[in-house]
C-alpha positions as CSV (number, residue, x, y, z in Angstrom):
1,M,0.0,23.5,-12.8
2,T,0.6,20.6,-10.5
3,G,-1.2,18.9,-7.6
4,P,0.3,16.5,-5.0
5,L,-0.6,13.3,-6.8
6,L,-1.7,12.0,-10.1
7,R,-3.9,9.0,-9.8
8,R,-4.1,6.7,-12.8
9,L,-6.8,8.0,-15.2
10,L,-7.5,5.2,-17.6
11,C,-11.2,5.4,-18.1
12,L,-11.3,3.9,-14.6
13,V,-15.1,3.9,-14.6
14,L,-14.9,0.9,-17.0
15,L,-13.5,-1.0,-14.0
16,A,-16.5,-0.5,-11.9
17,A,-18.6,-3.3,-10.4
18,P,-22.2,-3.1,-9.1
19,A,-22.2,-0.7,-6.2
20,A,-22.6,-3.3,-3.5
21,A,-20.8,-6.3,-5.0
22,L,-17.1,-6.8,-4.2
23,A,-14.9,-7.6,-7.2
24,P,-12.6,-10.5,-6.2
25,D,-10.0,-9.5,-8.9
26,R,-9.1,-6.2,-7.1
27,A,-6.0,-6.0,-4.9
28,V,-6.9,-5.8,-1.3
29,S,-5.5,-2.3,-1.2
30,Q,-7.9,-1.2,-3.9
31,Y,-11.1,-1.8,-2.0
32,Q,-12.9,1.2,-0.6
33,V,-13.6,1.2,3.2
34,D,-16.5,3.0,4.8
35,A,-16.7,3.2,8.6
36,W,-19.3,3.8,11.3
37,A,-18.4,4.1,14.9
38,E,-19.9,5.7,18.1
39,R,-19.8,9.1,16.5
40,Q,-22.2,7.9,13.8
41,G,-24.5,6.2,16.4
42,L,-23.1,2.8,17.3
43,P,-23.8,2.0,20.9
44,Q,-20.1,0.9,21.3
45,A,-17.1,0.3,19.0
46,S,-17.0,-3.5,19.2
47,V,-19.2,-5.2,16.6
48,G,-19.3,-9.0,17.4
49,A,-22.1,-10.2,15.1
50,I,-24.0,-9.0,12.0
51,A,-27.3,-10.1,10.5
52,Q,-29.5,-8.8,7.8
53,D,-33.3,-8.9,8.2
54,H,-35.9,-9.4,5.5
55,D,-36.4,-5.7,5.1
56,G,-32.7,-5.2,4.3
57,Y,-31.7,-3.6,7.6
58,L,-28.4,-4.7,9.2
59,W,-28.5,-5.7,12.9
60,L,-25.2,-5.1,14.8
61,A,-24.3,-6.7,18.1
62,T,-22.1,-4.7,20.4
63,Q,-21.0,-4.9,24.1
64,E,-23.4,-2.1,25.0
65,G,-26.5,-3.0,23.0
66,V,-27.7,-3.9,19.6
67,A,-28.2,-1.5,16.6
68,R,-30.3,-1.5,13.5
69,F,-28.7,0.1,10.4
70,D,-30.4,1.3,7.2
71,G,-27.1,2.2,5.5
72,V,-27.4,5.8,6.7
73,E,-28.7,6.0,10.3
74,L,-28.2,3.8,13.3
75,Q,-30.9,3.0,15.8
76,S,-29.7,1.6,19.1
77,Y,-31.5,-0.7,21.5
78,T,-30.3,-1.3,25.1
79,V,-31.6,-3.0,28.2
80,E,-32.6,0.4,29.4
81,D,-34.9,0.8,26.4
82,V,-35.9,-2.8,25.9
83,P,-35.8,-4.9,29.0
84,E,-36.4,-8.1,27.0
85,I,-32.8,-8.0,25.7
86,R,-31.8,-8.9,29.3
87,H,-28.2,-8.0,28.8
88,N,-26.4,-5.3,26.7
89,F,-23.5,-7.5,25.7
90,V,-25.0,-9.1,22.6
91,R,-22.8,-11.9,21.2
92,A,-24.9,-13.6,18.5
93,L,-27.5,-12.6,15.8
94,H,-29.7,-14.5,13.4
95,T,-32.6,-13.8,11.0
96,D,-35.0,-16.8,10.7
97,A,-37.3,-17.8,7.8
98,A,-40.2,-16.0,9.5
99,G,-38.2,-12.7,9.5
100,R,-37.6,-12.7,13.3
101,V,-34.2,-11.3,14.4
102,W,-32.7,-13.4,17.2
103,L,-30.3,-12.0,19.8
104,G,-28.1,-14.0,22.1
105,T,-26.1,-12.3,24.9
106,H,-22.9,-12.8,26.9
107,A,-25.1,-13.6,29.9
108,G,-26.9,-16.4,28.2
109,S,-30.2,-14.8,27.4
110,L,-32.1,-15.3,24.2
111,S,-34.7,-13.0,22.6
112,F,-36.1,-12.1,19.2
113,V,-37.6,-9.0,17.6
114,A,-40.6,-9.2,15.2
115,G,-42.8,-6.4,14.0
116,G,-40.8,-3.9,16.2
117,H,-41.6,-5.9,19.4
118,F,-38.9,-7.7,21.4
119,T,-39.7,-11.1,23.1
120,V,-37.6,-12.9,25.6
121,V,-37.2,-16.7,25.4
122,E,-37.0,-18.0,28.9
123,P,-34.1,-20.4,29.6
124,G,-35.7,-21.9,32.7
125,R,-33.3,-22.4,35.6
126,R,-30.4,-23.1,33.5
127,S,-27.1,-21.2,33.5
128,L,-26.3,-21.3,29.8
129,G,-23.1,-19.2,29.5
130,P,-22.3,-16.9,26.6
131,A,-24.2,-17.4,23.3
132,V,-21.8,-18.5,20.6
133,G,-24.2,-18.9,17.7
134,I,-27.8,-18.9,16.5
135,S,-29.0,-20.5,13.3
136,S,-32.0,-22.3,11.6
137,D,-32.1,-25.7,10.0
138,A,-33.7,-26.5,6.6
139,G,-37.1,-26.9,8.3
140,G,-36.9,-23.4,9.8
141,R,-36.3,-24.6,13.4
142,V,-34.2,-22.1,15.4
143,F,-31.2,-23.4,17.4
144,A,-28.9,-21.5,19.8
145,A,-25.5,-22.6,21.1
146,F,-24.2,-21.5,24.4
147,G,-20.6,-21.7,25.7
148,R,-21.3,-23.9,28.8
149,A,-24.7,-25.5,28.2
150,G,-24.4,-26.7,24.6
151,L,-27.1,-26.6,21.9
152,F,-30.8,-25.7,22.4
153,H,-33.9,-25.7,20.2
154,A,-36.0,-22.5,20.6
155,T,-39.7,-23.4,20.7
156,G,-42.9,-21.7,21.8
157,R,-42.3,-23.3,25.2
158,G,-38.8,-21.9,25.7
159,L,-35.4,-23.5,25.2
160,E,-35.2,-27.3,24.8
161,P,-31.8,-28.9,25.1
162,V,-30.4,-31.0,22.3
163,P,-28.1,-33.4,24.1
164,A,-27.7,-35.6,21.0
165,A,-25.8,-32.8,19.3
166,T,-22.9,-32.9,21.7
167,R,-23.0,-36.5,22.8
168,G,-19.6,-38.1,22.6
169,T,-17.8,-34.8,22.8
170,S,-16.1,-33.5,26.0
171,A,-17.1,-29.9,26.0
172,P,-19.9,-27.5,24.8
173,V,-20.2,-25.8,21.4
174,G,-17.7,-23.2,20.2
175,R,-19.5,-22.1,17.1
176,L,-22.7,-22.8,15.2
177,I,-23.4,-22.1,11.5
178,R,-25.8,-23.3,8.8
179,G,-24.4,-25.0,5.7
180,R,-25.6,-24.4,2.2
181,S,-27.7,-27.6,2.2
182,G,-29.5,-26.6,5.3
183,L,-27.6,-28.8,7.7
184,L,-26.2,-27.3,10.9
185,W,-22.5,-27.4,11.8
186,L,-21.2,-27.1,15.3
187,G,-17.6,-26.5,16.3
188,V,-16.8,-28.6,19.4
189,T,-13.8,-29.8,21.2
190,G,-11.8,-32.2,19.0
191,G,-13.9,-31.8,15.9
192,V,-17.2,-30.8,14.3
193,V,-20.9,-32.0,14.5
194,R,-23.2,-32.2,11.5
195,G,-26.9,-32.5,11.9
196,D,-30.5,-31.3,12.0
197,A,-33.4,-31.8,14.4
198,T,-33.4,-35.6,13.8
199,A,-29.8,-36.8,13.6
200,W,-26.4,-35.6,14.7
201,T,-23.0,-36.9,13.7
202,F,-19.7,-36.1,15.4
203,L,-16.7,-36.0,13.1
204,P,-13.4,-36.0,15.0
205,V,-10.6,-33.9,13.6
206,A,-7.1,-35.0,14.7
207,W,-5.6,-31.7,13.6
208,T,-7.4,-29.9,16.4
209,G,-5.2,-31.6,19.0
210,G,-8.1,-31.7,21.4
211,R,-8.8,-27.9,21.0
212,R,-12.3,-26.5,20.6
213,V,-13.3,-25.4,17.1
214,S,-14.2,-21.7,17.4
215,A,-14.6,-20.7,13.8
216,L,-16.4,-22.4,10.9
217,A,-17.1,-21.7,7.2
218,E,-18.5,-23.9,4.5
219,D,-17.2,-23.5,0.9
220,H,-19.2,-24.0,-2.4
221,E,-18.2,-27.7,-2.6
222,G,-19.4,-28.5,0.9
223,N,-16.0,-28.6,2.5
224,L,-15.5,-27.0,5.9
225,W,-12.9,-24.4,7.0
226,I,-12.2,-24.5,10.7
227,A,-10.0,-22.7,13.2
228,C,-9.4,-23.4,16.9
229,G,-8.5,-20.0,18.3
230,G,-4.9,-20.1,17.2
231,P,-3.3,-18.7,14.0
232,E,-4.1,-21.6,11.7
233,A,-7.2,-22.6,9.7
234,I,-7.6,-25.8,7.7
235,R,-10.0,-27.1,5.1
236,L,-11.7,-30.4,5.6
237,D,-13.6,-32.8,3.4
238,V,-16.6,-33.5,5.6
239,R,-19.0,-35.1,3.1
240,S,-18.7,-38.6,4.6
241,T,-18.5,-39.8,8.2
242,T,-15.0,-38.6,8.7
243,A,-13.2,-35.3,8.4
244,R,-10.3,-35.4,6.0
245,P,-7.8,-32.5,5.7
246,L,-7.5,-31.0,2.2
247,G,-4.0,-29.8,2.1
248,P,-1.9,-28.1,4.8
249,P,-3.3,-25.4,7.1
250,L,-3.2,-21.7,6.4
251,R,-1.1,-19.9,8.9
252,L,-1.6,-16.3,9.9
253,P,0.6,-14.1,12.2
254,A,-2.1,-13.9,14.9
255,P,-5.0,-15.9,16.2
256,I,-8.1,-16.4,14.1
257,R,-11.5,-15.2,15.4
258,N,-13.9,-15.9,12.6
259,L,-14.3,-17.2,9.1
260,L,-16.6,-16.4,6.1
261,Y,-16.7,-18.0,2.7
262,D,-18.6,-15.6,0.5
263,S,-20.8,-16.1,-2.6
264,R,-17.9,-15.4,-5.0
265,G,-15.6,-18.1,-3.6
266,T,-13.4,-16.0,-1.4
267,L,-12.5,-17.0,2.1
268,W,-12.3,-14.1,4.6
269,I,-10.4,-14.6,7.8
270,A,-11.1,-12.4,10.8
271,G,-7.9,-12.2,12.9
272,D,-6.5,-10.6,16.0
273,D,-4.4,-8.4,13.7
274,G,-6.9,-7.6,10.9
275,L,-8.8,-9.1,8.0
276,Y,-7.3,-11.5,5.5
277,R,-8.5,-12.6,2.1
278,V,-7.8,-16.0,0.4
279,R,-9.0,-16.1,-3.2
280,E,-10.3,-19.3,-4.7
281,G,-7.9,-20.5,-7.4
282,A,-5.7,-17.4,-7.1
283,S,-3.3,-18.2,-4.3
284,S,-3.3,-20.2,-1.1
285,L,-1.5,-17.3,0.7
286,P,-3.7,-15.0,2.8
287,E,-3.6,-11.3,1.8
288,R,-4.0,-8.8,4.7
289,L,-6.2,-5.8,4.1
290,P,-4.8,-2.3,5.0
291,R,-7.9,-1.7,7.1
292,P,-8.9,-2.5,9.8
293,A,-5.6,-2.1,11.7
294,G,-6.7,-4.2,14.7
295,A,-8.7,-7.2,15.6
296,V,-11.8,-8.3,13.6
297,D,-14.6,-10.1,15.4
298,T,-16.9,-11.0,12.5
299,V,-17.4,-10.8,8.8
300,A,-20.8,-10.9,7.0
301,E,-22.0,-10.8,3.4
302,D,-25.3,-9.0,2.7
303,R,-27.8,-10.1,0.0
304,D,-26.3,-7.8,-2.6
305,G,-22.8,-9.2,-2.1
306,G,-21.6,-6.4,0.1
307,L,-19.0,-7.2,2.8
308,W,-19.4,-5.9,6.3
309,I,-16.7,-6.1,8.9
310,G,-17.3,-6.1,12.7
311,T,-14.1,-4.9,14.4
312,H,-13.1,-5.1,18.0
313,T,-12.3,-1.4,18.4
314,E,-13.0,0.4,15.2
315,G,-16.7,-0.1,14.8
316,L,-18.4,-1.3,11.6
317,L,-16.6,-1.2,8.3
318,R,-18.0,-1.8,4.8
319,L,-15.7,-3.1,2.1
320,R,-16.8,-2.2,-1.4
321,T,-15.5,-1.9,-5.0
322,A,-15.3,1.8,-5.7
323,E,-16.0,3.2,-9.1
324,L,-12.4,4.2,-9.6
325,T,-9.4,1.9,-8.9
326,P,-6.3,3.5,-7.5
327,F,-2.8,2.2,-8.3
328,G,0.1,3.4,-6.2
329,V,2.7,2.2,-3.8
330,P,0.5,-0.5,-2.2
331,E,0.1,-2.0,-5.7
332,G,3.8,-2.0,-6.6
333,L,4.6,1.6,-7.8
334,P,7.9,2.9,-6.4
335,H,6.3,6.3,-5.5
336,D,2.8,7.8,-5.3
337,M,3.9,10.9,-7.2
338,V,3.0,9.9,-10.8
339,W,3.7,12.3,-13.7
340,N,2.8,10.3,-16.8
341,V,0.9,7.2,-17.9
342,L,1.1,5.7,-21.4
343,E,-0.2,2.5,-22.9
344,T,2.1,1.0,-25.6
345,Q,1.3,-1.2,-28.6
346,D,2.2,-4.4,-26.7
347,G,-0.4,-3.7,-24.0
348,S,2.1,-2.6,-21.4
349,L,1.3,0.4,-19.3
350,W,4.2,2.8,-18.5
351,A,4.1,5.2,-15.6
352,S,6.8,7.8,-14.7
353,T,7.0,8.5,-11.0
354,D,9.3,10.3,-8.6
355,G,10.7,6.9,-7.7
356,G,11.4,5.9,-11.3
357,L,9.9,4.6,-14.5
358,V,7.7,1.5,-14.2
359,R,6.3,-0.9,-16.7
360,L,3.0,-2.5,-15.8
361,R,2.1,-5.8,-17.5
362,R,0.4,-9.0,-16.6
363,G,-0.6,-7.4,-13.3
364,R,3.0,-6.8,-12.2
365,A,5.0,-3.6,-11.8
366,E,8.5,-3.8,-13.2
367,E,10.9,-0.9,-12.4
368,V,13.1,0.2,-15.3
369,R,16.8,0.0,-14.4
370,S,19.4,1.9,-16.4
371,A,22.9,3.1,-15.8
372,R,22.5,5.9,-18.4
373,F,18.9,7.0,-17.9
374,P,17.7,8.9,-14.8
375,T,14.4,7.2,-14.7
376,S,13.1,9.3,-11.7
377,D,13.4,12.4,-13.9
378,V,10.8,11.6,-16.5
379,V,8.0,14.0,-17.1
380,A,6.9,13.1,-20.7
381,L,6.3,9.8,-22.5
382,A,5.5,8.8,-26.1
383,E,5.6,5.8,-28.4
384,G,6.6,5.9,-32.1
385,R,4.9,3.9,-34.8
386,D,8.0,1.6,-34.8
387,A,7.4,1.0,-31.1
388,T,10.3,3.1,-30.0
389,L,9.6,4.5,-26.5
390,W,10.5,8.1,-25.9
391,A,11.0,9.8,-22.5
392,G,11.3,13.5,-21.9
393,T,13.1,14.4,-18.7
394,F,13.1,17.4,-16.4
395,R,16.9,18.0,-16.5
396,H,18.5,15.6,-19.0
397,G,16.9,16.0,-22.3
398,V,15.3,13.1,-24.2
399,F,15.9,9.3,-24.0
400,R,14.7,6.6,-26.3
401,L,14.4,2.8,-26.1
402,R,14.4,1.1,-29.5
403,P,12.5,-2.2,-29.9
404,G,14.6,-5.1,-28.7
405,A,17.3,-2.8,-27.3
406,A,18.8,-3.4,-23.8
407,E,19.7,0.2,-23.0
408,W,18.3,3.6,-23.5
409,E,20.0,6.3,-25.7
410,G,20.2,9.9,-24.7
411,L,19.6,13.0,-27.0
412,G,20.3,16.5,-25.9
413,A,21.2,20.0,-27.1
414,A,23.7,18.6,-29.6
415,H,20.8,16.8,-31.3
416,G,18.7,20.0,-31.3
417,I,16.5,19.1,-28.3
418,P,15.2,22.4,-26.9
419,P,16.5,23.5,-23.5
420,G,14.5,23.2,-20.2
421,P,12.3,20.4,-19.0
422,V,10.9,18.3,-21.9
423,T,7.1,18.4,-21.4
424,A,5.6,16.8,-24.6
425,I,6.8,14.4,-27.3
426,F,4.6,13.5,-30.3
427,E,5.1,11.7,-33.6
428,D,2.9,12.9,-36.4
429,R,1.6,10.9,-39.4
430,R,4.5,11.9,-41.5
431,G,6.9,10.3,-39.0
432,R,8.3,13.6,-37.7
433,L,9.0,13.8,-34.0
434,W,7.9,17.0,-32.2
435,V,9.6,17.8,-28.9
436,G,8.2,20.5,-26.7
437,S,9.8,21.9,-23.5
438,R,9.3,24.8,-21.2
439,E,11.6,26.8,-23.4
440,G,10.8,25.9,-26.9
441,L,9.6,23.5,-29.7
442,A,11.6,21.5,-32.1
443,V,10.8,19.0,-34.8
444,G,13.0,16.3,-36.4
445,D,13.5,12.8,-37.7
446,G,14.4,11.3,-34.3
447,H,18.1,11.9,-34.8
448,R,18.4,15.7,-35.5
449,F,15.9,18.4,-34.5
450,Q,15.4,21.9,-35.6
451,P,13.5,24.7,-33.8
452,V,10.0,25.3,-35.2
453,P,9.9,28.7,-36.9
454,Q,7.8,31.5,-35.3
455,T,7.6,29.8,-31.9
456,G,10.6,31.3,-30.0
457,S,10.8,30.0,-26.4
458,L,7.3,28.7,-26.0
459,Y,6.3,26.8,-22.8
460,V,4.7,23.8,-24.5
461,T,2.2,21.7,-22.6
462,S,0.4,19.5,-25.1
463,L,0.7,18.2,-28.7
464,V,-1.9,16.6,-30.9
465,E,-2.6,16.2,-34.7
466,D,-6.0,16.4,-36.3
467,A,-7.5,14.5,-39.3
468,A,-6.3,17.2,-41.7
469,G,-2.7,16.8,-40.6
470,T,-2.5,20.1,-38.6
471,V,-0.3,19.7,-35.5
472,W,-1.8,21.7,-32.6
473,V,0.4,23.0,-29.8
474,A,-0.9,24.1,-26.5
475,T,1.3,26.5,-24.5
476,Y,1.3,28.0,-21.1
477,G,1.1,31.8,-21.6
478,A,1.0,32.1,-25.4
479,G,-2.2,30.3,-26.3
480,L,-2.8,27.8,-29.1
481,F,-0.7,27.2,-32.3
482,G,-1.8,25.2,-35.3
483,F,0.9,24.1,-37.8
484,A,-0.3,23.0,-41.2
485,G,2.4,22.6,-43.9
486,A,4.6,25.7,-43.8
487,G,1.8,27.8,-42.3
488,V,1.0,28.6,-38.7
489,R,-2.0,30.1,-37.0
490,R,-2.2,31.3,-33.4
491,Y,-5.3,31.5,-31.2
492,G,-5.3,33.7,-28.1
493,V,-7.7,35.8,-26.1
494,A,-8.0,38.2,-29.0
495,Q,-9.2,35.3,-31.2
496,G,-11.7,34.1,-28.7
497,L,-9.9,31.8,-26.3
498,P,-10.9,32.4,-22.7
499,S,-7.3,32.1,-21.6
500,E,-3.8,31.7,-23.0
501,Q,-2.6,29.5,-20.1
502,L,-3.3,26.1,-21.6
503,N,-2.7,22.7,-20.0
504,A,-4.0,20.0,-22.3
505,L,-5.5,19.3,-25.7
506,L,-7.8,16.5,-26.9
507,L,-9.4,15.7,-30.2
508,D,-12.8,14.0,-30.0
509,S,-14.4,11.6,-32.5
510,A,-16.2,14.5,-34.1
511,G,-13.0,16.3,-34.8
512,R,-13.5,19.0,-32.2
513,L,-10.4,20.2,-30.4
514,W,-11.0,20.5,-26.6
515,I,-8.6,22.8,-24.7
516,A,-8.0,22.7,-20.9
517,T,-7.1,26.1,-19.5
518,N,-5.4,26.9,-16.2
519,D,-7.9,29.5,-15.1
520,R,-10.9,29.7,-17.3
521,G,-12.3,26.2,-17.6
522,L,-12.7,24.5,-20.9
523,A,-12.6,25.8,-24.5
524,V,-13.4,24.0,-27.8
525,L,-12.3,24.8,-31.4
526,D,-14.7,23.4,-34.0
527,H,-14.2,24.3,-37.6
528,G,-12.9,27.8,-36.7
529,R,-15.5,28.5,-34.1
530,I,-14.4,28.8,-30.4
531,G,-16.7,28.0,-27.6
532,R,-16.2,27.8,-23.9
533,V,-17.5,26.1,-20.8
534,G,-16.6,27.6,-17.4
535,T,-17.8,27.7,-13.8
536,A,-20.7,30.0,-14.9
537,H,-21.9,27.0,-17.1
538,G,-21.7,24.4,-14.3
539,L,-18.1,23.3,-14.3
540,P,-17.1,22.9,-10.7
541,Y,-13.6,24.4,-11.2
542,A,-11.9,26.8,-13.5
543,L,-8.5,25.0,-13.5
544,I,-8.6,21.9,-15.7
545,L,-5.3,19.9,-15.8
546,W,-5.8,17.1,-18.2
547,L,-8.4,15.6,-20.6
548,V,-9.2,12.0,-21.5
549,D,-11.9,10.7,-23.9
550,D,-13.5,7.5,-22.4
551,R,-14.7,6.5,-25.9
552,R,-18.2,6.2,-24.4
553,G,-19.2,9.7,-25.2
554,A,-17.8,11.5,-22.2
555,L,-14.8,13.7,-21.4
556,W,-12.9,13.2,-18.2
557,M,-11.1,16.2,-16.7
558,S,-8.6,16.1,-13.9
559,T,-8.5,19.0,-11.4
560,N,-6.8,19.9,-8.1
561,H,-9.9,18.7,-6.4
562,G,-10.8,15.4,-8.1
563,L,-12.1,14.2,-11.4
564,V,-15.0,15.5,-13.5
565,R,-16.9,13.6,-16.2
566,V,-19.3,15.3,-18.6
567,S,-20.7,14.1,-21.9
568,F,-19.3,15.6,-25.1
569,A,-22.7,16.4,-26.4
570,D,-23.6,18.3,-23.2
571,L,-20.4,20.3,-23.4
572,A,-20.8,21.1,-27.0
573,R,-24.4,22.4,-26.6
574,T,-23.3,24.6,-23.7
575,A,-20.1,25.8,-25.4
576,F,-21.9,27.1,-28.5
577,G,-25.0,28.5,-26.7
578,A,-27.7,25.9,-27.3
579,Q,-28.1,25.7,-23.5
580,T,-26.8,27.8,-20.6
581,R,-25.5,25.0,-18.3
582,I,-24.1,21.5,-18.5
583,T,-26.4,18.9,-17.1
584,T,-24.4,15.6,-17.0
585,A,-21.4,16.6,-14.8
586,R,-20.4,13.8,-12.4
587,F,-17.7,14.6,-9.8
588,F,-15.4,12.0,-8.3
589,D,-13.4,12.2,-5.1
590,E,-12.2,10.0,-2.2
591,S,-15.6,8.4,-1.8
592,D,-15.3,7.0,-5.3
593,G,-11.9,5.4,-4.7
594,L,-9.4,8.3,-5.1
595,R,-6.6,8.3,-2.5
596,G,-6.2,12.0,-3.0
597,T,-7.9,14.7,-5.0
598,G,-4.9,16.6,-6.3
599,F,-3.8,15.8,-9.9
600,S,-0.9,16.8,-12.0
601,A,-0.3,18.0,-15.6
602,T,3.4,18.7,-15.7
603,G,4.0,16.7,-18.8
604,Q,2.2,14.7,-21.6
605,P,0.4,12.4,-21.2
606,A,-1.0,12.9,-17.7
607,G,-3.9,10.5,-18.4
608,W,-4.6,7.7,-20.9
609,R,-7.4,5.6,-22.4
């Protein structure tokens, strides 16, 4: 009946973004991380630069060669295969307007690849030092910056020095990028240089304290973020002939290696201790991502808005918005074991966990504190029409919180609450409150309860009411009961159900009653007819734990192995013999954002929409 975790099932597919785009409103812990390392074909686990070519391939610079990546396979190139690379330690990459991919190495060599052929650009007799950046200006001219020799223009004749770019500065270039207007920016000792092939302007930055600028990023307004190898980054107004700080610097726990300002207005900071996000307009405080755990050398955005991370020891990572959004301890829950989730009339989301009851509202998790109420014992939740919140517990009966009340009230055996763990609470349209436990079913007015006749010690798992006023009761071991007025009707195996071990009920918009079984898949009751959909019909698993209608025509099912989504129409056609197998099943697992694939259905509701 239970799995190790219940992940929030709230029609999570509605939170999806385009596959490649990164939603800036997600918590950093909610991004999906995909990884590629040497086992997947990287030449080496340090990825120091990333560039995308005109065909969509990613080029990855490592200390033992360069790799081309199509999203599935990695093709490596080393000096042994391509002598024109000259040195395996590739430090800089750039794709120019003509589609050529340029490579700069630690040894100071420069080459490019076009049409599958590599060509070396001869430096002459110069000792250039490590390449620190390659970029093109608005006119398509390619420039390369080297650690000792400064800036060079790559021409058909080789490398031509650009002394004007570093005139007036005391040391060579630390970083080279292209701004959004097509101007080039160079990080140098004591400030930055702005220019193109015709004019260069040095803008001193007193904040650097004479240090060399080693990281640069330009925001949407033309301001410049810089870092100097330490743990701080600062934003500068550089739209005139001076560089003016815009606010205090951001400070991280460890030195900063690189900066990226993406197309959605987010600043990404690659640090010695991981990757940080600074959201535009959200907060000035950097948020550290759970992965990678160690140093990040570079961050790059592809043409579709996907974010790629070059790490120092963990290979290549891709950060993406998964189709499902998890919510657990990293997002503020006290425990990852979640039993129930319920949305109330005021828009709050309530979740019962092994660490206590939590109210989620306005993006914050608020733990419920009570001297009378054992909040970590809740396994069932419900809301009455008067906004009273009801909680069923495993060992302590039922508790309620009236609107405006400061404290919870307890109800137990003296009030007629059935013994055992309370697994389901439901208010019908007449205002009666139904309380089901593992040992019985009672109904009452919220103050006094009476056992429901002809039910004995049923193990109740789920309660719903249909349009005709029939209250349907799912049980574990005794099948399905329907209560209409003073009458009761039972459905079991003899009446056509595939199993009498039932976990959940759901009424769809067409009035069909869907029934999740513990061992025989899915059943449906439609105007007295019973149909079924099992593994022989295409369901991946026979054990279905909970059901949620996404109100978009599909049924979501939780299992011990992940989530399954199938259209209601497809299920109905299969259940009643119009077709032999379902055709719209979509399975969700960790690759879609789940942190675990085991779900729970100990009490009602174990999912919500």
